[in-house]
C-alpha positions as CSV (number, residue, x, y, z in Angstrom):
1,M,-77.6,36.8,25.9
2,S,-78.2,34.2,28.6
3,G,-81.9,34.6,28.2
4,I,-81.8,34.2,24.4
5,L,-79.5,31.2,24.7
6,T,-81.8,29.6,27.2
7,I,-84.8,30.1,25.0
8,A,-82.9,28.7,22.0
9,F,-82.3,25.4,23.8
10,T,-85.6,25.1,25.7
11,Y,-88.2,26.6,23.3
12,P,-89.5,23.4,21.7
13,L,-90.3,22.2,25.2
14,D,-92.2,25.4,26.0
15,L,-94.2,25.1,22.8
16,V,-95.0,21.4,23.5
17,R,-96.1,22.3,27.1
18,T,-98.5,24.9,25.6
19,R,-99.9,22.4,23.1
20,L,-100.2,19.6,25.7
21,A,-102.0,21.9,28.2
22,L,-104.6,22.8,25.5
23,D,-104.9,19.3,24.0
24,M,-108.5,18.5,24.8
25,S,-110.8,15.9,23.3
26,K,-114.4,15.0,23.5
27,Y,-115.3,12.2,25.9
28,A,-113.7,8.8,25.0
29,E,-111.9,10.3,22.0
30,P,-108.0,10.2,21.9
31,R,-106.1,13.3,22.4
32,E,-104.1,14.7,19.6
33,Y,-100.7,14.3,21.4
34,Q,-99.5,11.3,23.3
35,G,-97.0,12.8,25.7
36,T,-94.0,15.0,25.2
37,L,-92.0,12.9,22.7
38,G,-95.2,12.1,20.8
39,A,-96.0,15.8,20.6
40,I,-92.5,16.7,19.4
41,K,-92.7,14.1,16.7
42,K,-96.2,15.0,15.6
43,I,-95.5,18.7,15.4
44,A,-92.2,18.2,13.6
45,K,-93.9,15.9,11.1
46,A,-97.0,18.1,10.5
47,E,-95.4,21.5,10.7
48,G,-91.7,20.9,10.1
49,V,-88.9,21.2,12.5
50,F,-89.3,25.0,12.6
51,G,-92.9,24.3,13.8
52,L,-91.3,23.6,17.2
53,Y,-90.1,27.2,17.1
54,K,-93.3,29.1,16.4
55,G,-93.2,32.3,18.3
56,F,-89.5,32.0,19.0
57,W,-88.4,35.4,17.7
58,I,-91.1,37.2,19.8
59,S,-89.8,35.3,22.8
60,C,-86.3,36.6,22.1
61,V,-87.6,40.1,21.7
62,G,-89.5,39.8,25.0
63,I,-86.8,38.2,27.2
64,V,-84.4,41.1,26.8
65,P,-86.7,43.8,28.2
66,Y,-88.1,41.4,30.8
67,L,-84.7,40.6,32.3
68,A,-83.5,44.2,31.9
69,L,-86.7,45.6,33.6
70,S,-86.8,43.1,36.4
71,L,-83.1,43.2,37.3
72,S,-82.8,47.0,37.0
73,T,-86.0,47.6,39.0
74,Y,-84.7,45.3,41.7
75,D,-81.3,47.0,41.8
76,M,-83.0,50.4,42.0
77,L,-85.2,49.3,44.9
78,K,-82.4,47.7,46.9
79,P,-80.9,50.9,48.4
80,F,-84.3,51.8,49.8
81,L,-85.0,48.4,51.3
82,F,-81.6,47.1,52.2
83,D,-78.5,48.2,54.0
84,M,-75.9,45.6,53.3
85,N,-74.0,46.6,56.4
86,L,-77.0,45.9,58.5
87,M,-78.0,42.7,56.8
88,E,-76.1,40.5,59.3
89,S,-77.8,42.2,62.3
90,E,-81.4,42.1,60.9
91,S,-83.6,39.2,61.5
92,I,-84.0,36.6,58.8
93,G,-87.7,37.3,58.6
94,S,-87.1,41.0,57.9
95,V,-84.5,40.2,55.3
96,V,-86.9,37.8,53.5
97,L,-89.7,40.3,53.6
98,N,-87.4,42.9,52.0
99,Y,-86.4,40.5,49.2
100,L,-90.0,39.5,48.8
101,G,-91.1,43.1,48.5
102,A,-88.3,44.2,46.1
103,G,-88.6,41.1,44.0
104,T,-92.4,41.3,43.8
105,I,-92.3,44.9,42.7
106,A,-89.5,44.2,40.2
107,G,-91.2,41.1,38.8
108,M,-94.6,42.7,38.5
109,T,-93.2,45.7,36.8
110,A,-91.4,43.6,34.2
111,Q,-94.5,41.3,33.8
112,I,-97.0,44.1,33.3
113,L,-94.8,45.8,30.7
114,T,-93.8,42.7,28.7
115,Y,-96.9,40.6,29.1
116,P,-98.2,41.6,25.6
117,L,-95.2,40.0,24.1
118,D,-95.9,36.8,26.0
119,T,-99.5,36.8,24.7
120,I,-98.3,37.1,21.2
121,R,-95.8,34.3,21.8
122,R,-98.4,31.9,23.1
123,R,-100.8,32.6,20.3
124,M,-98.0,32.1,17.8
125,Q,-97.2,28.7,19.5
126,L,-100.8,27.6,18.8
127,N,-101.0,29.2,15.3
128,G,-101.8,26.4,12.8
129,G,-101.5,23.7,15.5
130,H,-104.2,21.2,16.4
131,G,-105.2,21.0,12.8
132,L,-106.5,24.5,12.9
133,Q,-105.9,27.1,10.1
134,K,-103.2,29.6,10.7
135,A,-104.7,32.8,12.1
136,Y,-101.6,34.9,11.8
137,R,-98.9,35.3,9.1
138,S,-96.4,36.7,11.6
139,S,-96.0,38.0,15.1
140,F,-96.6,41.5,13.8
141,D,-99.8,40.3,12.1
142,C,-100.8,38.8,15.4
143,L,-100.2,42.1,17.2
144,K,-102.3,44.0,14.7
145,K,-105.2,41.5,14.8
146,I,-105.3,41.5,18.6
147,V,-105.5,45.4,18.6
148,M,-108.1,45.4,15.9
149,T,-110.4,42.7,17.3
150,E,-109.8,42.8,21.1
151,G,-108.2,46.1,21.9
152,V,-105.3,46.5,24.3
153,K,-107.0,44.4,26.9
154,G,-106.6,41.4,24.6
155,F,-102.9,41.4,25.4
156,Y,-103.5,41.0,29.1
157,K,-105.7,37.9,29.1
158,G,-104.6,35.5,31.9
159,M,-102.4,38.0,33.5
160,I,-103.9,37.8,37.0
161,P,-102.8,34.2,37.7
162,N,-99.4,35.1,36.3
163,L,-99.1,38.0,38.8
164,V,-100.1,35.7,41.6
165,K,-97.1,33.5,41.1
166,I,-94.7,36.4,41.1
167,P,-94.2,36.9,44.9
168,P,-92.9,33.4,45.7
169,A,-90.9,33.2,42.5
170,A,-89.4,36.6,43.0
171,A,-88.5,35.9,46.6
172,I,-86.6,32.8,45.5
173,Q,-85.0,34.3,42.4
174,F,-83.8,37.6,43.8
175,S,-82.7,36.3,47.2
176,L,-80.6,33.6,45.6
177,Y,-79.3,36.1,43.0
178,D,-78.1,38.4,45.8
179,L,-76.9,35.6,48.0
180,F,-74.7,34.1,45.3
181,R,-73.5,37.6,44.2
182,Y,-72.7,38.5,47.7
183,Q,-70.8,35.3,48.3
184,V,-68.8,35.8,45.1
185,M,-68.0,39.4,45.9
186,E,-67.0,38.5,49.5
187,N,-64.9,35.5,48.6
188,K,-63.3,36.9,45.4
């Protein structure tokens, strides 16, 4: 629920980020969007307020398995990599490496298995934007067209840079997750 609630409040900014990142023009021509607020206004005017939520539902579908897979994989790996009784006697470097390893495996597992949903989400965010015709009627239509025209590999375009960012992100995410959880449990 926390993932879906977060998406509900922040999704228009994610869509705007995608549009701004791909807003390119020819030399000396103005770009389509003039900053974040300009993009929000222009998208809402041209595509309606719901245009700011293109791909929203597929994001909601994707966040649930992503969080479930990453957190459950991490929790399953912890007994193999951590002994909470020995945590205080281990060096900080060893503890950080364990978090990095467990978090990296958990994050990569979740990313690899849910990345196709992220691809559909991004394509839906761009669908009909930038003055282009709509290529997809729905997220399901997008899925079908990717399979038919690009095959399964079409779902994984851009995945390598995404996987490269996982080790540092996972180290931070899971170490803080456990640190706060441990502090709450210890200090009930």
